[in-house]
C-alpha positions as CSV (number, residue, x, y, z in Angstrom):
1,X,-16.4,2.0,45.2
2,X,-14.1,3.4,42.5
3,X,-10.5,4.3,43.1
4,X,-9.2,7.1,40.8
5,X,-5.4,7.1,40.4
6,X,-3.7,10.3,39.0
7,X,0.1,10.5,38.6
8,X,1.2,14.1,38.5
9,X,4.4,16.0,38.2
10,X,4.4,19.8,37.9
11,X,0.7,19.9,36.9
12,X,-0.5,22.7,39.1
13,X,-1.8,24.5,36.0
14,X,-4.1,21.7,34.9
15,X,-5.0,19.6,37.9
16,X,-7.9,21.8,38.9
17,X,-9.7,21.2,35.6
18,X,-8.9,17.5,35.7
19,X,-10.4,17.1,39.2
20,X,-13.4,19.3,38.2
21,X,-14.2,16.9,35.4
22,X,-14.7,14.1,37.9
23,X,-17.4,16.0,39.9
24,X,-20.4,14.7,37.9
25,X,-19.5,11.2,39.0
26,X,-18.7,12.1,42.6
27,X,-21.2,9.6,44.1
28,X,-19.4,6.7,42.5
29,X,-15.9,7.7,43.6
30,X,-14.6,6.4,46.9
31,X,-11.1,7.8,46.7
32,X,-8.9,9.9,44.4
33,X,-5.2,9.1,44.9
34,X,-3.0,11.9,43.5
35,X,0.6,10.5,43.3
36,X,2.7,13.7,43.3
37,X,6.0,12.6,41.8
38,X,8.5,15.2,43.0
39,X,6.5,18.3,41.7
40,X,8.2,21.7,42.2
41,X,5.3,23.9,41.4
42,X,2.9,23.2,44.2
43,X,0.8,20.5,42.4
44,X,-0.2,18.8,45.6
45,X,-1.4,22.0,47.2
46,X,-3.3,23.1,44.1
47,X,-5.0,19.7,44.0
48,X,-6.0,19.8,47.7
49,X,-7.5,23.3,47.3
50,X,-9.5,22.2,44.2
51,X,-10.7,19.1,46.0
52,X,-11.9,21.0,49.0
53,X,-13.9,23.4,46.8
54,X,-15.4,20.4,44.8
55,X,-15.9,18.2,47.8
56,X,-13.9,15.4,46.3
57,X,-12.3,12.6,48.4
58,X,-8.7,13.4,47.5
59,X,-5.6,12.0,49.1
60,X,-2.1,13.2,48.1
61,X,0.9,10.9,48.2
62,X,4.2,12.6,47.7
63,X,6.8,10.2,46.2
64,X,9.9,10.1,44.1
65,X,8.8,7.6,41.5
66,X,10.7,8.8,38.5
67,X,8.2,7.7,35.8
68,X,4.5,7.7,35.1
69,X,4.4,3.9,35.4
70,X,6.0,3.8,38.8
71,X,3.6,6.6,40.0
72,X,0.6,4.6,38.8
73,X,2.0,1.5,40.6
74,X,2.3,3.5,43.8
75,X,-1.4,4.4,43.4
76,X,-2.3,0.7,42.8
77,X,-0.5,-0.3,46.0
78,X,-2.7,2.2,47.9
79,X,-6.0,1.7,46.1
80,X,-8.8,0.0,48.1
81,X,-11.7,0.3,45.5
82,X,-13.5,-2.5,43.7
83,X,-12.8,-0.8,40.4
84,X,-9.7,1.2,39.3
85,X,-9.8,4.3,37.0
86,X,-6.5,5.8,35.8
87,X,-6.4,9.5,34.8
88,X,-3.6,11.8,33.8
89,X,-3.2,15.2,35.4
90,X,-3.8,17.2,32.2
91,X,-6.8,15.3,30.8
92,X,-10.5,15.7,31.5
93,X,-13.3,13.2,31.9
94,X,-16.5,13.7,30.0
95,X,-19.6,14.2,32.2
96,X,-21.1,10.9,33.2
97,X,-18.3,8.9,31.7
98,X,-17.3,7.0,34.8
99,X,-20.9,6.0,35.4
100,X,-21.2,4.8,31.8
101,X,-18.1,2.6,32.1
102,X,-19.2,1.2,35.4
103,X,-22.7,0.4,34.0
104,X,-21.0,-1.4,31.1
105,X,-19.0,-3.6,33.4
106,X,-22.1,-4.4,35.5
107,X,-24.0,-5.3,32.3
108,X,-21.2,-7.7,31.1
109,X,-20.3,-10.0,34.1
110,X,-17.6,-11.7,32.1
111,X,-15.7,-8.5,31.4
112,X,-13.1,-7.1,33.8
113,X,-12.3,-4.1,31.6
114,X,-14.6,-1.5,30.0
115,X,-13.2,0.8,27.3
116,X,-14.8,3.9,25.8
117,X,-14.0,6.3,23.0
118,X,-11.8,9.3,23.5
119,X,-11.3,12.7,22.0
120,X,-7.6,13.4,21.2
121,X,-7.0,17.1,21.3
122,X,-3.8,18.4,19.5
123,X,-2.8,21.5,17.6
124,X,-4.4,20.2,14.5
125,X,-7.8,19.9,16.1
126,X,-9.9,17.2,17.8
127,X,-10.1,13.6,16.6
128,X,-12.5,11.0,17.9
129,X,-10.9,7.7,18.6
130,X,-13.3,4.8,18.9
131,X,-12.4,1.7,21.0
132,X,-11.3,-1.5,19.3
133,X,-13.6,-4.4,18.4
134,X,-12.7,-7.0,20.9
135,X,-13.7,-10.7,20.7
136,X,-14.2,-13.4,23.3
137,X,-10.8,-15.0,22.6
138,X,-8.4,-13.2,25.1
139,X,-5.2,-14.4,23.3
140,X,-6.6,-13.0,20.0
141,X,-7.2,-9.7,21.7
142,X,-3.7,-9.5,23.0
143,X,-2.2,-10.4,19.6
144,X,-4.2,-7.9,17.7
145,X,-3.6,-5.2,20.4
146,X,0.2,-5.6,20.3
147,X,0.0,-5.7,16.4
148,X,-1.8,-2.4,16.5
149,X,-4.8,-4.0,14.8
150,X,-6.8,-2.8,17.8
151,X,-6.7,0.9,18.8
152,X,-4.5,1.6,21.8
153,X,-6.4,2.1,25.1
154,X,-5.9,5.7,26.2
155,X,-5.3,6.1,29.9
156,X,-8.5,7.7,31.2
157,X,-10.8,5.9,28.8
158,X,-11.0,2.6,30.7
159,X,-12.3,1.2,33.9
160,X,-10.8,-2.0,35.2
161,X,-11.8,-4.3,38.1
162,X,-9.4,-4.6,41.0
163,X,-9.5,-8.4,40.5
164,X,-8.4,-8.1,36.8
165,X,-5.4,-5.9,37.7
166,X,-4.4,-7.8,40.9
167,X,-0.7,-8.4,40.6
168,X,-0.5,-6.5,37.2
169,X,1.8,-3.5,37.2
170,X,3.1,-0.9,34.8
171,X,6.7,-1.1,33.6
172,X,8.7,1.4,35.6
173,X,11.9,1.7,33.6
174,X,10.4,3.0,30.4
175,X,8.5,6.2,29.4
176,X,7.3,4.9,26.1
177,X,4.6,2.3,25.5
178,X,4.4,1.5,29.2
179,X,0.6,1.8,29.2
180,X,0.3,-0.5,26.2
181,X,2.3,-3.2,28.0
182,X,0.1,-2.8,31.1
183,X,-3.1,-3.1,29.1
184,X,-1.8,-6.2,27.2
185,X,-1.3,-7.9,30.5
186,X,-4.8,-7.0,31.6
187,X,-6.2,-8.2,28.2
188,X,-4.5,-11.6,28.7
189,X,-6.5,-12.1,32.0
190,X,-10.0,-10.8,31.4
191,X,-12.7,-10.1,28.9
192,X,-13.5,-6.6,27.5
193,X,-16.6,-4.6,27.0
194,X,-16.6,-1.4,24.9
195,X,-18.8,1.6,24.3
196,X,-18.6,4.2,21.6
197,X,-19.5,7.0,23.9
198,X,-16.6,9.6,24.3
199,X,-15.5,9.3,27.9
200,X,-12.2,11.4,27.8
201,X,-10.6,14.5,26.4
202,X,-7.0,13.5,25.9
203,X,-4.7,16.6,25.6
204,X,-1.7,15.8,23.5
205,X,1.6,17.6,24.2
206,X,3.2,16.9,20.8
207,X,6.6,18.2,21.7
208,X,6.8,16.1,24.9
209,X,5.5,13.0,23.2
210,X,8.0,13.3,20.3
211,X,10.9,13.8,22.8
212,X,10.2,10.4,24.4
213,X,11.0,8.8,21.0
214,X,14.1,10.7,20.2
215,X,15.9,11.5,23.4
216,X,17.9,8.2,23.5
217,X,16.3,6.1,20.8
218,X,18.6,3.1,21.0
219,X,18.3,2.8,24.8
220,X,14.5,3.4,24.7
221,X,14.1,0.6,22.1
222,X,16.2,-1.8,24.1
223,X,14.4,-1.0,27.3
224,X,11.0,-1.5,25.7
225,X,12.2,-4.8,24.1
226,X,13.2,-6.1,27.5
227,X,9.9,-5.2,29.0
228,X,8.1,-6.9,26.1
229,X,10.1,-10.0,26.8
230,X,8.6,-10.1,30.3
231,X,5.1,-10.3,28.8
232,X,5.9,-14.0,28.1
233,X,5.1,-14.6,31.8
234,X,1.5,-13.7,31.0
235,X,1.3,-16.4,28.2
236,X,1.8,-13.9,25.4
237,X,3.4,-15.6,22.4
238,X,6.8,-14.7,20.9
239,X,5.3,-13.7,17.5
240,X,3.1,-11.0,19.1
241,X,6.1,-9.7,21.1
242,X,8.3,-9.6,18.0
243,X,5.7,-7.7,16.0
244,X,5.4,-5.1,18.8
245,X,9.2,-4.6,18.9
246,X,9.2,-4.0,15.2
247,X,6.3,-1.6,15.5
248,X,8.0,0.4,18.3
249,X,11.2,0.6,16.2
250,X,9.2,1.9,13.3
251,X,7.5,4.6,15.4
252,X,10.9,5.7,16.8
253,X,12.3,5.8,13.2
254,X,9.4,8.1,12.1
255,X,10.2,10.6,14.8
256,X,13.9,10.5,14.0
257,X,13.2,11.1,10.3
258,X,11.2,14.2,11.3
259,X,14.3,15.4,13.1
260,X,16.5,14.5,10.2
261,X,18.5,12.0,12.3
262,X,18.8,9.7,9.4
263,X,21.6,7.4,10.6
264,X,19.7,6.6,13.8
265,X,16.5,6.1,11.8
266,X,18.3,3.6,9.5
267,X,19.5,1.7,12.6
268,X,15.9,1.5,13.9
269,X,14.7,0.3,10.5
270,X,17.1,-2.6,10.6
271,X,15.0,-3.9,13.5
272,X,11.8,-3.4,11.5
273,X,13.2,-5.1,8.4
274,X,13.9,-8.3,10.5
275,X,10.1,-8.7,10.9
276,X,8.6,-10.7,8.0
277,X,5.4,-8.6,7.8
278,X,6.3,-5.1,8.9
279,X,9.7,-5.3,7.2
280,X,8.0,-5.7,3.8
281,X,5.3,-3.1,4.3
282,X,5.0,0.0,2.2
283,X,5.6,2.2,5.2
284,X,8.8,0.3,6.1
285,X,10.1,0.6,2.5
286,X,9.4,4.4,2.5
287,X,11.2,4.9,5.8
288,X,14.2,3.0,4.7
289,X,14.4,5.0,1.5
290,X,14.1,8.3,3.4
291,X,16.8,7.4,5.9
292,X,19.2,6.3,3.1
293,X,18.5,9.4,1.0
294,X,18.8,11.7,4.0
295,X,22.2,10.3,5.0
296,X,23.6,10.8,1.5
297,X,22.2,14.3,1.2
298,X,23.6,15.3,4.6
299,X,27.2,14.4,3.8
300,X,27.0,15.5,0.1
301,X,28.6,12.2,-1.1
302,X,27.2,10.0,-3.8
303,X,29.2,6.7,-3.7
304,X,29.1,4.4,-6.6
305,X,29.0,0.7,-5.4
306,X,30.3,-2.1,-7.4
307,X,28.0,-3.8,-9.9
308,X,25.4,-6.0,-8.3
309,X,25.5,-4.2,-4.9
310,X,22.4,-2.4,-3.6
311,X,22.6,1.4,-4.2
312,X,23.2,3.2,-0.9
313,X,20.5,5.7,-1.7
314,X,17.7,5.6,-4.2
315,X,17.0,9.2,-4.3
316,X,17.5,9.6,-8.0
317,X,15.8,7.2,-10.4
318,X,15.9,7.4,-14.2
319,X,13.3,5.4,-16.2
320,X,14.1,4.9,-19.8
321,X,11.2,4.2,-22.2
322,X,10.6,3.8,-25.9
323,X,7.6,6.2,-26.0
324,X,6.8,9.0,-23.7
325,X,5.0,7.9,-20.5
326,X,2.7,10.9,-20.8
327,X,0.0,11.0,-21.9
328,X,-0.5,7.3,-20.9
329,X,-2.7,5.6,-23.5
330,X,-1.7,2.1,-24.2
331,X,-0.4,-0.7,-22.0
332,X,3.3,0.2,-22.2
333,X,2.6,3.9,-21.6
334,X,0.3,3.1,-18.6
335,X,2.9,0.8,-17.0
336,X,5.7,3.3,-17.4
337,X,3.5,6.1,-16.0
338,X,2.4,4.0,-13.0
339,X,6.0,3.0,-12.2
340,X,7.2,6.5,-12.4
341,X,4.4,7.8,-10.3
342,X,5.1,5.2,-7.6
343,X,8.9,5.7,-7.7
344,X,8.3,9.5,-7.3
345,X,7.0,8.7,-3.8
346,X,10.5,7.6,-2.8
347,X,12.9,9.9,-4.7
348,X,13.5,12.2,-7.6
349,X,12.4,10.6,-10.9
350,X,13.2,11.5,-14.5
351,X,11.4,9.6,-17.3
352,X,13.3,9.7,-20.6
353,X,11.9,8.4,-23.9
354,X,13.6,7.7,-27.1
355,X,10.7,9.0,-29.1
356,X,9.9,12.8,-29.0
357,X,7.6,14.3,-26.5
358,X,4.2,15.8,-27.1
359,X,4.4,19.6,-26.6
360,X,2.3,19.5,-23.5
361,X,4.1,16.7,-21.7
362,X,6.8,18.5,-19.9
363,X,6.1,17.7,-16.2
364,X,3.5,15.5,-14.6
365,X,2.7,13.5,-11.4
366,X,5.7,14.5,-9.5
367,X,8.3,13.4,-12.1
368,X,10.2,15.1,-14.8
369,X,9.9,14.0,-18.5
370,X,12.7,14.3,-21.1
371,X,13.3,12.9,-24.6
372,X,16.3,11.8,-26.5
373,X,15.0,13.0,-29.8
374,X,12.9,15.9,-31.1
375,X,10.3,16.2,-33.8
376,X,11.4,16.8,-37.3
377,X,15.1,16.5,-36.6
378,X,17.3,15.0,-39.4
379,X,17.6,11.3,-39.4
380,X,20.9,10.0,-38.0
381,X,22.6,6.5,-38.0
382,X,21.1,4.1,-35.5
383,X,22.7,2.0,-32.7
384,X,23.5,-1.6,-33.1
385,X,23.1,-3.9,-36.1
386,X,20.0,-5.7,-37.4
387,X,17.1,-5.3,-34.9
388,X,14.6,-7.9,-33.9
389,X,10.9,-7.2,-34.6
390,X,10.3,-5.7,-31.2
391,X,13.3,-3.4,-30.9
392,X,12.9,0.3,-31.6
393,X,15.2,2.3,-33.8
394,X,17.6,4.3,-31.5
395,X,19.6,7.1,-33.2
396,X,23.3,7.4,-32.3
397,X,22.7,10.9,-31.2
398,X,20.2,9.6,-28.6
399,X,23.0,7.8,-26.8
400,X,25.1,10.9,-26.6
401,X,22.2,12.8,-25.1
402,X,21.5,10.0,-22.7
403,X,25.1,10.0,-21.5
404,X,24.9,13.8,-20.9
405,X,21.7,13.5,-19.0
406,X,23.0,10.7,-16.8
407,X,26.2,12.7,-16.1
408,X,24.0,15.7,-15.1
409,X,21.3,13.8,-13.1
410,X,23.6,11.1,-11.7
411,X,20.9,8.5,-11.0
412,X,21.4,5.8,-8.5
413,X,19.1,3.5,-10.5
414,X,18.1,3.2,-14.1
415,X,15.0,1.3,-15.1
416,X,15.0,0.3,-18.8
417,X,11.8,-0.7,-20.7
418,X,12.9,-4.2,-21.6
419,X,14.1,-5.6,-24.8
420,X,12.8,-2.9,-27.2
421,X,15.7,-0.8,-25.8
422,X,18.2,-3.6,-25.8
423,X,20.9,-1.6,-27.7
424,X,21.2,0.9,-24.7
425,X,21.7,-1.7,-22.0
426,X,25.5,-2.3,-22.5
427,X,26.5,1.4,-22.5
428,X,24.2,2.0,-19.5
429,X,25.8,-0.8,-17.6
430,X,29.0,1.3,-17.1
431,X,27.1,4.5,-16.2
432,X,25.0,3.5,-13.2
433,X,25.4,1.5,-10.0
434,X,22.1,-0.3,-10.4
435,X,20.4,-1.4,-13.6
436,X,16.9,-2.8,-13.6
437,X,15.3,-4.3,-16.8
438,X,11.5,-3.9,-16.7
439,X,10.2,-6.7,-18.9
440,X,6.7,-5.7,-19.8
441,X,6.4,-9.2,-21.4
442,X,8.6,-12.2,-21.9
443,X,8.9,-11.1,-25.5
444,X,10.3,-14.3,-27.0
445,X,7.3,-16.2,-25.7
446,X,4.9,-13.5,-26.9
447,X,6.3,-13.5,-30.4
448,X,5.9,-17.3,-30.5
449,X,2.3,-17.0,-29.3
450,X,1.3,-14.4,-31.9
451,X,2.7,-16.8,-34.5
452,X,3.2,-14.6,-37.5
453,X,4.2,-16.8,-40.4
454,X,7.9,-16.3,-41.2
455,X,9.1,-15.6,-44.7
456,X,10.4,-18.3,-47.0
457,X,14.0,-17.3,-46.3
458,X,13.4,-17.2,-42.6
459,X,12.0,-20.7,-42.7
460,X,15.3,-21.9,-44.2
461,X,17.4,-20.5,-41.4
462,X,18.3,-22.4,-38.1
463,X,15.8,-21.8,-35.3
464,X,18.4,-19.8,-33.3
465,X,18.5,-17.3,-36.1
466,X,14.8,-16.8,-36.3
467,X,13.2,-13.7,-34.8
468,X,12.1,-15.5,-31.8
469,X,15.5,-17.1,-31.3
470,X,17.3,-13.8,-31.6
471,X,14.8,-12.1,-29.1
472,X,15.4,-15.0,-26.6
473,X,19.2,-14.5,-26.9
474,X,18.7,-10.7,-26.2
475,X,16.5,-11.6,-23.2
476,X,19.3,-13.9,-21.8
477,X,21.9,-11.2,-22.3
478,X,19.7,-8.4,-20.8
479,X,19.0,-10.5,-17.7
480,X,22.7,-11.2,-17.3
481,X,23.6,-7.5,-17.5
482,X,20.9,-6.4,-15.1
483,X,21.1,-6.2,-11.3
484,X,17.3,-6.9,-11.1
485,X,14.5,-7.7,-13.4
486,X,10.9,-6.6,-13.1
487,X,8.0,-8.6,-14.6
488,X,4.2,-8.1,-14.6
489,X,3.1,-11.3,-13.0
490,X,4.1,-14.4,-11.1
491,X,3.5,-16.4,-14.3
492,X,6.1,-14.4,-16.1
493,X,8.6,-14.8,-13.2
494,X,8.2,-18.6,-13.3
495,X,8.6,-18.5,-17.1
496,X,11.9,-16.6,-16.8
497,X,13.2,-19.1,-14.3
498,X,12.3,-21.9,-16.6
499,X,13.9,-20.3,-19.7
500,X,17.0,-18.7,-18.2
501,X,17.5,-19.9,-14.7
502,X,17.4,-17.8,-11.5
503,X,20.7,-16.0,-11.1
504,X,19.4,-12.5,-11.4
505,X,16.7,-11.5,-8.8
506,X,13.2,-11.1,-10.4
507,X,10.5,-8.9,-8.8
508,X,6.8,-8.9,-9.7
509,X,5.6,-5.3,-10.3
510,X,2.1,-5.9,-11.6
511,X,0.3,-3.6,-14.0
512,X,-2.0,-1.6,-11.9
513,X,-5.4,0.0,-12.5
514,X,-5.0,2.9,-14.9
515,X,-5.7,6.4,-13.5
516,X,-6.2,5.1,-9.9
517,X,-7.2,8.5,-8.8
518,X,-10.4,8.1,-10.6
519,X,-11.4,4.8,-8.9
520,X,-14.6,5.4,-6.9
521,X,-14.5,4.5,-3.2
522,X,-17.7,2.4,-3.5
523,X,-19.0,0.2,-6.3
524,X,-20.6,2.3,-9.0
525,X,-24.2,1.6,-10.0
526,X,-24.6,-0.6,-13.1
527,X,-25.6,1.0,-16.4
528,X,-29.3,1.1,-17.2
529,X,-30.8,-1.0,-19.9
530,X,-32.3,1.7,-22.1
531,X,-29.7,1.3,-24.9
532,X,-29.7,-2.5,-24.9
533,X,-29.1,-5.4,-22.6
534,X,-26.4,-6.5,-22.2
535,X,-23.9,-4.0,-23.7
536,X,-20.6,-5.8,-24.1
537,X,-17.4,-3.8,-24.1
538,X,-13.9,-4.5,-25.5
539,X,-11.2,-1.8,-25.2
540,X,-7.6,-2.1,-26.6
541,X,-5.2,-1.0,-29.3
542,X,-7.2,-2.0,-32.3
543,X,-4.2,-2.2,-34.6
544,X,-2.5,-4.8,-32.4
545,X,-3.0,-8.2,-34.0
546,X,-4.1,-10.1,-30.8
547,X,-6.7,-7.4,-30.2
548,X,-7.9,-7.5,-33.8
549,X,-8.5,-11.2,-33.6
550,X,-10.4,-10.7,-30.3
551,X,-12.6,-8.1,-31.8
552,X,-13.4,-10.4,-34.7
553,X,-14.4,-13.2,-32.4
554,X,-16.6,-10.9,-30.4
555,X,-18.4,-9.3,-33.4
556,X,-18.7,-12.4,-35.6
557,X,-19.3,-15.2,-33.1
558,X,-19.8,-14.2,-29.4
559,X,-22.2,-11.4,-29.9
560,X,-24.6,-13.4,-32.2
561,X,-24.7,-16.2,-29.6
562,X,-25.5,-13.7,-26.9
563,X,-28.2,-12.1,-29.0
564,X,-30.0,-15.4,-29.3
565,X,-30.8,-15.0,-25.6
566,X,-30.9,-11.2,-25.5
567,X,-31.9,-9.8,-28.9
568,X,-31.1,-6.2,-27.8
569,X,-27.5,-7.1,-26.9
570,X,-24.8,-4.7,-28.3
571,X,-21.0,-4.7,-28.6
572,X,-18.8,-1.6,-28.3
573,X,-15.3,-1.9,-29.7
574,X,-13.1,1.0,-28.5
575,X,-9.5,1.8,-29.0
576,X,-6.9,3.7,-31.0
577,X,-5.7,3.0,-34.6
578,X,-8.3,0.4,-35.6
579,X,-7.2,-1.4,-38.7
580,X,-9.5,-2.0,-41.7
581,X,-10.5,-5.4,-40.5
582,X,-11.8,-4.0,-37.2
583,X,-13.4,-1.0,-39.0
584,X,-15.4,-3.3,-41.2
585,X,-17.0,-5.1,-38.2
586,X,-19.5,-2.2,-37.7
587,X,-21.4,-3.7,-40.7
588,X,-22.5,-6.6,-38.4
589,X,-25.7,-6.3,-36.3
590,X,-25.3,-4.6,-32.9
591,X,-21.6,-3.7,-33.4
592,X,-20.3,-0.1,-32.6
593,X,-16.8,1.2,-33.1
594,X,-15.4,4.1,-31.0
595,X,-12.1,5.2,-32.5
596,X,-9.4,6.8,-30.4
597,X,-11.6,7.5,-27.3
598,X,-10.5,10.5,-25.2
599,X,-12.5,9.5,-22.1
600,X,-13.1,5.8,-21.3
601,X,-15.3,6.5,-18.3
602,X,-18.3,7.2,-20.5
603,X,-17.9,3.8,-22.2
604,X,-17.7,2.0,-18.9
605,X,-20.8,3.9,-17.6
606,X,-22.9,2.7,-20.5
607,X,-21.7,-0.9,-20.6
608,X,-22.7,-4.0,-18.6
609,X,-20.0,-6.7,-19.2
610,X,-16.4,-6.6,-20.3
611,X,-15.5,-9.5,-22.6
612,X,-11.8,-10.2,-23.3
613,X,-11.5,-13.1,-25.8
614,X,-7.7,-13.0,-26.3
615,X,-6.1,-16.0,-27.8
616,X,-2.5,-14.6,-27.7
617,X,-0.6,-11.9,-25.9
618,X,1.4,-11.4,-22.8
619,X,1.8,-9.4,-19.6
620,X,-1.2,-8.5,-17.4
621,X,-4.5,-7.4,-18.9
622,X,-4.9,-3.8,-17.9
623,X,-8.2,-3.7,-19.7
624,X,-9.6,-6.2,-17.3
625,X,-8.4,-4.3,-14.2
626,X,-9.9,-1.0,-15.6
627,X,-13.2,-2.7,-16.3
628,X,-13.4,-4.3,-12.8
629,X,-12.5,-1.0,-11.1
630,X,-15.3,0.6,-13.1
631,X,-17.8,-1.9,-11.8
632,X,-18.1,-4.3,-14.8
633,X,-18.1,-8.0,-14.4
634,X,-15.5,-9.7,-16.7
635,X,-15.7,-12.7,-19.0
636,X,-12.4,-13.7,-20.5
637,X,-10.3,-16.5,-22.0
638,X,-7.5,-18.1,-20.0
639,X,-5.0,-16.1,-22.0
640,X,-7.1,-13.0,-21.5
641,X,-7.0,-13.4,-17.7
642,X,-3.4,-14.6,-17.6
643,X,-1.3,-13.0,-14.9
644,X,-4.2,-11.8,-12.8
645,X,-4.9,-13.1,-9.3
646,X,-8.6,-13.3,-10.0
647,X,-10.5,-16.5,-9.1
648,X,-12.7,-18.1,-11.8
649,X,-16.3,-18.2,-10.6
650,X,-15.9,-15.6,-7.9
651,X,-14.0,-12.6,-9.5
652,X,-14.2,-13.5,-13.2
653,X,-15.7,-16.1,-15.6
654,X,-13.1,-17.9,-17.8
655,X,-13.9,-20.0,-20.9
656,X,-12.0,-21.0,-24.1
657,X,-14.4,-21.2,-27.0
658,X,-16.7,-18.5,-28.4
659,X,-19.7,-20.6,-27.5
660,X,-18.6,-21.0,-23.9
661,X,-17.8,-17.3,-23.6
662,X,-21.2,-16.3,-24.9
663,X,-22.8,-18.8,-22.5
664,X,-20.9,-17.2,-19.6
665,X,-22.3,-13.8,-20.6
666,X,-25.8,-15.2,-20.9
667,X,-25.6,-17.0,-17.5
668,X,-24.3,-14.0,-15.8
669,X,-26.9,-11.6,-17.2
670,X,-29.7,-14.0,-16.5
671,X,-29.0,-14.1,-12.7
672,X,-29.1,-10.6,-11.2
673,X,-27.7,-11.8,-7.8
674,X,-24.7,-13.4,-9.4
675,X,-24.2,-10.5,-11.7
676,X,-24.0,-8.1,-8.7
677,X,-21.8,-10.4,-6.6
678,X,-19.3,-10.9,-9.3
679,X,-18.9,-7.3,-10.1
680,X,-18.6,-6.4,-6.4
681,X,-16.0,-9.1,-5.9
682,X,-14.0,-8.0,-9.0
683,X,-14.2,-4.4,-7.9
684,X,-12.8,-5.2,-4.4
685,X,-10.0,-7.5,-5.8
686,X,-8.9,-5.0,-8.3
687,X,-8.6,-2.2,-5.8
688,X,-6.9,-4.4,-3.2
689,X,-4.4,-6.2,-5.5
690,X,-3.8,-3.6,-8.3
691,X,-4.6,-0.2,-6.7
692,X,-2.0,2.5,-6.2
693,X,-1.1,1.3,-2.7
694,X,-0.2,-2.2,-4.0
695,X,1.8,-0.8,-6.9
696,X,3.7,1.6,-4.7
697,X,4.6,-1.3,-2.4
698,X,5.8,-3.5,-5.3
699,X,7.9,-0.7,-6.9
700,X,9.4,0.2,-3.5
701,X,10.3,-3.4,-2.9
702,X,11.8,-3.7,-6.3
703,X,13.9,-0.6,-5.6
704,X,15.2,-1.4,-2.1
705,X,15.7,-5.1,-2.3
706,X,19.3,-6.2,-2.1
């Protein structure tokens, strides 16, 4: 026999439909206990009239419980059935649902709880909510349930044995999350069986639900926290309870933000921030930014903290670059564009370049674009003295324009594109509360790697006066002036600590996959073999010396070795501004040059393997990420793969010499299974670690960290 427990308060308008939905399972129901909690609209009488008409075994108990949890407990105290089914007075059971849940329990003797799918009906339409995927380990089910890794059990979608719920009661002092805590107790005591059949139509009163979060948010959170502490009696660990507290605080903050109650939302987010996992999540960072920005806007004050303090609001962010961030073409452009796009999720962003804009690049991706110079304007004196090889020329008029722009925009944070703009760091330091230096590379190390032979005069000078020595001094000064430093990889962060110590905080903001909106949701099919097998691909700025050397290695050595095993193998070199050395490589067998490609997708679609034989360079290899996201397996040198969290053998193949690189290509292309596994793994890793979500999280963390 099944006992149905329905708590009700002023539900005369819906109780008839709720009871009617139980009629198809009438033969299985021994009693329906309607707990009328102080209704003033005749709910009990309406229920009795409907039950008489439907011939349902209804019993009405009139109580003053004061909460849904207390009313359900009153029903549990009266229930005499072998199984318990809870139902709210404004929801409806699907025909045959109770029978389906009972059959599930009977078919799974080790389970004391059966859970089905539910249809959540709100103003935005219906949504099907499938039950969670439970395992045999009860403790694991509880941890995952409280962490919201398992979908919440909707009251009315579950049937529980009286044995499993014996002594288990709903919290009575809270009106938020009380059902979650009840089901967590049940999950700690019994196994679960689930069905994907919809068993319930759950009608959501969005206004009433939101009110539970915002009526007295601090008291609600404290009451829920106290009730969560009591779950320890059921053997539920502290870690799971702390996770749930942070999750509840974040839910409350979300509803407070919708009501523009920013100060209270910020208080809730302090509880979230204390949790090691939720506190560093992208959603947590977004909520914290919104609460700070809302508070500042509400009072109309823009305080300027002392240098080194966290900005009180990060609603205005200025990103200063050497070249325009749009259109993004090369590595620097792509990084600046990705960071601006991510930062625009958290506030108002202006990207300002020293170089003039292209005519069409006035606004893009949610951020504004400006420039400190215009085309064809008269040449004016430049800032600073003798520049290093990596610094760009900055006209003095550009600083005046930058000061005016900062005075008008009043940014909370300025992000400067590294050492190329070193001359602007000192004047900016006095203009902004928070200065971030975005080091695309550890430039002094990169100059040393590229190893251009110094002039005779330079060789006579002390090491500290060399180009590399001067760049290193600028890096040291830049780091000292900055409040934070961004780098592309963990390797660069470690290198900065080794070279300069660790006084200024350093955040890793990796280079992400270019044009992430174009990344397919599933792995693309590989290119066919009609135009050669395999087709090797190398993309990069073909006037940049490390890329020039890589192209020469590919065309003159690696490709010929591959063609010994695969005579139809071809090589595509693609990129802007190829120098004469690269242009001359097309004379070699199987080599093709694509100058200044407008659309890289066509090149990826007709290629089979990306090969990146770099012997120098820095940062993170955007070309590898783009190839992996396009579905190409990648073969690279250690320098080529530097800075990427790709595992050799699984995600990528890494080798040093031309012969070894060619052997990797041949090995990969000779084994179809391995070829497919590696490109699948690289595709998944690129999306997970370097997709837009990961970049947004890194940028947000770099903006809000104190």
